[in-house]
C-alpha positions as CSV (number, residue, x, y, z in Angstrom):
1,X,0.0,0.0,0.0
2,X,1.1,3.6,-0.5
3,X,0.5,7.0,0.8
4,X,0.2,10.0,-1.4
5,X,4.0,10.6,-2.3
6,X,3.3,14.1,-3.2
7,X,2.9,14.8,0.5
8,X,6.6,14.0,1.1
9,X,9.6,16.0,0.5
10,X,12.9,13.9,0.2
11,X,16.1,13.5,-1.8
12,X,16.1,10.1,-3.3
13,X,19.1,7.6,-4.0
14,X,18.5,4.6,-6.1
15,X,20.9,1.8,-5.0
16,X,21.9,-1.3,-6.6
17,X,23.3,-3.9,-4.0
18,X,25.7,-6.7,-4.8
19,X,24.9,-9.6,-2.8
20,X,28.1,-11.6,-3.7
21,X,30.7,-8.6,-3.1
22,X,28.5,-6.4,-0.7
23,X,29.2,-3.5,-2.9
24,X,26.6,-0.8,-2.8
25,X,26.3,1.6,-5.7
26,X,24.1,4.4,-6.2
27,X,22.7,4.2,-9.7
28,X,20.7,7.6,-9.7
29,X,19.8,10.5,-7.5
30,X,16.6,12.7,-7.7
31,X,15.4,15.8,-6.0
32,X,12.0,14.1,-5.4
33,X,10.4,11.1,-4.1
34,X,11.1,8.0,-6.2
35,X,9.9,4.6,-5.1
36,X,10.0,0.9,-5.7
37,X,12.7,0.4,-8.3
38,X,12.7,-3.1,-10.1
39,X,14.7,-4.6,-12.9
40,X,13.6,-5.2,-16.4
41,X,13.5,-8.9,-17.4
42,X,17.0,-8.4,-19.1
43,X,18.4,-6.6,-16.4
44,X,19.4,-3.4,-18.3
45,X,17.2,-0.9,-16.7
46,X,15.0,-0.1,-13.7
47,X,11.4,0.9,-13.5
48,X,10.2,3.1,-10.7
49,X,7.5,5.4,-9.6
50,X,7.4,9.1,-8.9
51,X,4.7,11.7,-8.6
52,X,2.1,9.3,-10.0
53,X,3.9,8.3,-13.0
54,X,6.2,5.4,-14.0
55,X,9.6,5.6,-15.5
56,X,12.4,3.7,-17.0
57,X,16.0,4.2,-16.1
58,X,18.7,2.8,-18.4
59,X,21.6,1.5,-16.3
60,X,24.1,2.0,-18.9
61,X,23.4,5.5,-19.9
62,X,21.2,7.1,-17.3
63,X,18.7,7.9,-19.9
64,X,14.9,8.1,-18.5
65,X,11.8,7.5,-20.3
66,X,8.2,8.1,-19.2
67,X,6.1,5.0,-19.5
68,X,2.4,5.8,-20.5
69,X,-0.2,4.0,-18.3
70,X,-3.5,5.0,-19.8
71,X,-6.2,5.6,-17.3
72,X,-3.7,4.9,-14.4
73,X,-2.7,8.3,-13.8
74,X,-1.9,8.3,-10.3
75,X,0.4,5.3,-9.9
76,X,1.8,4.3,-6.4
77,X,4.6,2.1,-5.4
78,X,3.1,-1.3,-6.2
79,X,4.0,-2.3,-9.8
80,X,5.2,-5.3,-11.5
81,X,5.9,-6.9,-14.9
82,X,4.2,-9.7,-16.5
83,X,6.4,-12.8,-17.0
84,X,6.8,-12.1,-20.6
85,X,7.7,-8.5,-20.1
86,X,4.8,-7.2,-22.4
87,X,2.7,-5.8,-19.7
88,X,3.0,-4.0,-16.5
89,X,0.4,-4.2,-13.6
90,X,0.1,-1.1,-11.5
91,X,-1.9,0.0,-8.4
92,X,-3.2,3.5,-9.2
93,X,-5.6,6.1,-8.6
94,X,-7.4,8.0,-11.5
95,X,-8.5,11.6,-12.3
96,X,-7.7,13.1,-8.8
97,X,-8.8,10.1,-6.8
98,X,-6.0,8.4,-5.0
99,X,-7.7,5.4,-4.0
100,X,-5.7,2.5,-5.4
101,X,-7.2,0.2,-8.0
102,X,-5.3,-2.4,-10.1
103,X,-4.7,-2.0,-13.8
104,X,-2.9,-4.0,-16.4
105,X,-0.9,-1.7,-18.9
106,X,0.3,-3.0,-22.4
107,X,3.8,-1.6,-22.6
108,X,3.6,-1.4,-26.5
109,X,0.5,0.7,-26.6
110,X,0.3,2.4,-23.2
111,X,-3.4,1.1,-23.1
112,X,-4.7,0.1,-19.6
113,X,-7.5,-2.2,-18.3
114,X,-9.0,-1.8,-14.9
115,X,-9.1,-5.3,-13.1
116,X,-10.4,-4.3,-9.6
117,X,-13.1,-1.4,-9.7
118,X,-13.1,-1.7,-5.9
119,X,-10.8,0.7,-4.1
120,X,-8.1,-0.2,-1.7
121,X,-6.5,-2.8,-4.0
122,X,-2.8,-3.0,-4.0
123,X,-1.0,-5.6,-6.2
124,X,2.3,-7.1,-5.4
125,X,2.7,-10.3,-7.5
126,X,2.2,-11.7,-11.0
127,X,2.3,-15.6,-11.1
128,X,5.2,-17.1,-13.3
129,X,2.6,-18.7,-15.6
130,X,1.1,-15.3,-16.4
131,X,-2.4,-16.2,-15.3
132,X,-3.0,-14.6,-11.9
133,X,-2.1,-11.4,-9.9
134,X,-1.8,-11.5,-6.1
135,X,-3.1,-8.3,-4.2
136,X,-3.8,-7.0,-0.8
137,X,-7.3,-5.8,-0.7
138,X,-9.6,-4.0,2.0
139,X,-13.3,-5.5,1.5
140,X,-16.2,-5.0,3.8
141,X,-18.0,-8.1,4.9
142,X,-20.3,-6.3,7.4
143,X,-17.5,-5.8,10.0
144,X,-15.9,-2.9,8.6
145,X,-12.7,-3.1,6.1
146,X,-10.8,-6.4,6.4
147,X,-7.2,-6.4,4.7
148,X,-6.5,-9.7,3.2
149,X,-4.6,-11.5,0.4
150,X,-6.3,-12.2,-2.9
151,X,-5.8,-13.3,-6.4
152,X,-7.4,-12.4,-9.6
153,X,-7.0,-13.5,-13.2
154,X,-4.7,-11.4,-15.2
155,X,-7.3,-11.3,-17.8
156,X,-10.0,-10.3,-15.7
157,X,-12.4,-12.5,-13.5
158,X,-13.6,-13.1,-10.0
159,X,-11.4,-12.3,-7.0
160,X,-10.3,-15.1,-4.7
161,X,-9.7,-14.5,-1.1
162,X,-6.8,-16.5,0.2
163,X,-6.4,-15.1,3.9
164,X,-8.9,-14.5,6.6
165,X,-6.7,-13.4,9.7
166,X,-7.3,-10.3,12.1
167,X,-5.4,-7.3,11.1
168,X,-3.4,-6.4,7.9
169,X,-2.2,-9.1,5.5
170,X,-0.2,-7.5,2.8
171,X,2.7,-7.8,0.2
172,X,1.7,-11.1,-1.6
173,X,4.3,-12.3,-4.0
174,X,4.9,-15.7,-5.9
175,X,7.8,-17.9,-5.6
176,X,9.6,-18.5,-8.9
177,X,7.9,-21.8,-9.4
178,X,4.4,-20.5,-8.6
179,X,3.8,-22.9,-5.8
180,X,3.9,-20.5,-2.8
181,X,3.2,-17.1,-2.1
182,X,5.2,-14.9,0.2
183,X,3.4,-12.2,2.2
184,X,3.4,-10.2,5.5
185,X,1.0,-10.4,8.3
186,X,0.3,-8.7,11.6
187,X,-1.8,-11.6,12.9
188,X,0.6,-12.5,15.8
189,X,1.1,-9.0,17.0
190,X,4.1,-7.8,15.1
191,X,4.3,-7.7,11.5
192,X,6.0,-10.6,10.2
193,X,7.0,-12.4,7.0
194,X,4.8,-15.4,6.2
195,X,4.4,-17.9,3.2
196,X,1.6,-20.0,1.9
197,X,0.6,-22.4,-0.9
198,X,-0.6,-20.6,-4.0
199,X,-4.1,-21.8,-3.1
200,X,-4.1,-20.1,0.5
201,X,-3.2,-23.3,2.6
202,X,-0.4,-24.1,4.9
203,X,0.1,-20.5,6.0
204,X,3.4,-20.6,7.8
205,X,5.4,-17.7,9.8
206,X,8.9,-17.3,8.6
207,X,10.4,-14.4,10.6
208,X,10.0,-14.1,14.5
209,X,12.0,-11.0,15.8
210,X,9.6,-9.5,18.2
211,X,11.6,-6.2,18.3
212,X,11.0,-5.2,14.7
213,X,8.1,-5.3,12.1
214,X,9.0,-7.1,9.0
215,X,7.4,-6.0,5.6
216,X,7.5,-7.0,1.9
217,X,9.4,-10.3,1.3
218,X,11.0,-10.5,-2.1
219,X,12.2,-14.1,-3.2
220,X,15.3,-14.2,-5.5
221,X,14.5,-15.7,-9.1
222,X,16.6,-18.7,-8.2
223,X,14.6,-19.3,-5.3
224,X,17.0,-19.4,-2.7
225,X,16.9,-16.0,-0.8
226,X,14.3,-13.7,0.5
227,X,15.0,-10.0,1.1
228,X,12.5,-8.0,3.2
229,X,12.3,-4.5,5.1
230,X,12.2,-4.2,8.8
231,X,11.1,-1.3,11.2
232,X,11.9,-0.9,14.8
233,X,8.8,-1.7,17.0
234,X,9.0,1.7,18.7
235,X,9.0,3.9,15.6
236,X,5.4,2.8,14.5
237,X,2.4,0.6,14.9
238,X,2.6,-3.0,13.6
239,X,0.2,-2.1,10.6
240,X,2.1,0.8,9.6
241,X,4.9,1.1,7.0
242,X,5.8,4.8,7.1
243,X,8.5,6.8,5.1
244,X,11.5,8.7,6.5
245,X,12.5,6.1,9.2
246,X,15.5,4.3,10.3
247,X,15.2,0.8,8.9
248,X,17.0,-2.3,7.9
249,X,17.0,-4.5,4.8
250,X,17.4,-8.2,5.9
251,X,17.6,-11.5,4.4
252,X,16.6,-15.2,5.2
253,X,17.1,-18.5,3.3
254,X,14.0,-19.3,1.5
255,X,13.5,-22.6,3.3
256,X,13.6,-20.6,6.7
257,X,16.7,-20.0,8.9
258,X,18.3,-17.2,11.0
259,X,17.7,-13.5,10.1
260,X,20.7,-11.4,8.7
261,X,20.7,-7.6,8.4
262,X,22.2,-6.8,5.0
263,X,21.7,-2.8,5.2
264,X,20.7,-0.2,7.6
265,X,19.4,3.1,6.0
266,X,17.0,5.9,6.2
267,X,14.0,4.9,4.2
268,X,10.9,2.9,4.7
269,X,7.9,3.5,2.4
270,X,9.1,3.3,-1.1
271,X,12.5,1.7,-0.2
272,X,11.7,-1.8,-1.5
273,X,7.8,-2.3,-2.1
274,X,8.2,-4.8,-5.0
275,X,10.6,-7.4,-6.0
276,X,13.6,-5.8,-7.0
277,X,16.1,-8.6,-7.6
278,X,18.2,-8.8,-10.8
279,X,17.3,-11.7,-13.2
280,X,20.5,-13.5,-12.2
281,X,19.7,-13.2,-8.4
282,X,23.0,-11.4,-7.9
283,X,21.7,-7.9,-7.2
284,X,18.8,-6.0,-5.8
285,X,17.7,-2.4,-6.1
286,X,16.2,-0.1,-3.5
287,X,15.9,3.4,-2.5
288,X,17.3,5.4,0.6
289,X,16.1,9.0,1.2
290,X,17.5,12.2,2.8
291,X,15.4,15.0,4.1
């Protein structure tokens, strides 16, 4: 999910981190809020959002191109490519309304299709077979808004609810083989990383540090490592993911294991909202900020 980025004023640094050597390189700097960079399918460029629009940054030249997104005119920091790289799914408002809905965009034409007419829909994952999109949605079942994980066919169709747990369930993302979905949930008190089968069964907690709130697990393309963001518990409520906080990027083995801090930085909302691994699983992109 995303706040209105136009309410923030930060200097943004887009980084690429080398997991093999530990080298952290700044790929670009911006005097505005830039969020959620992720690699193209060939690894030559990064997509990112800023001020409601999507852009592409060429890593070799630094050239920046605006990506037309049709009716999705207020894009937030939830956006992913289709497995074939021909489409992009975005979470976006429209025509002055920042309430998020999910659109697919044909990258060749810039035309968009709305998949979820209901507001409060934030996508995070596209299944490897291209058939389904996973998202966090707030829906009212007569008890007020309930935030859960859903899937919907990428071509359009009915939504399938996968979680039914108290509090916020967010950040769903498919494993490379499509068999599992990683997500984060506040159901045990702190926000923690979880995974489940792609049909919603066998929901299993994967992180357990009660001093931190863990958000947005991103599994590497080789299926071996999960990188995620953590906030100190005293800095916010478990269901919040705010900007401009001192945070960490951590990793765990995909099969589970000890948590390891990779980086400490000033960031939070926008730092690593979507899967930003390079295709070869060596690098990942992220954003840090300066007031």
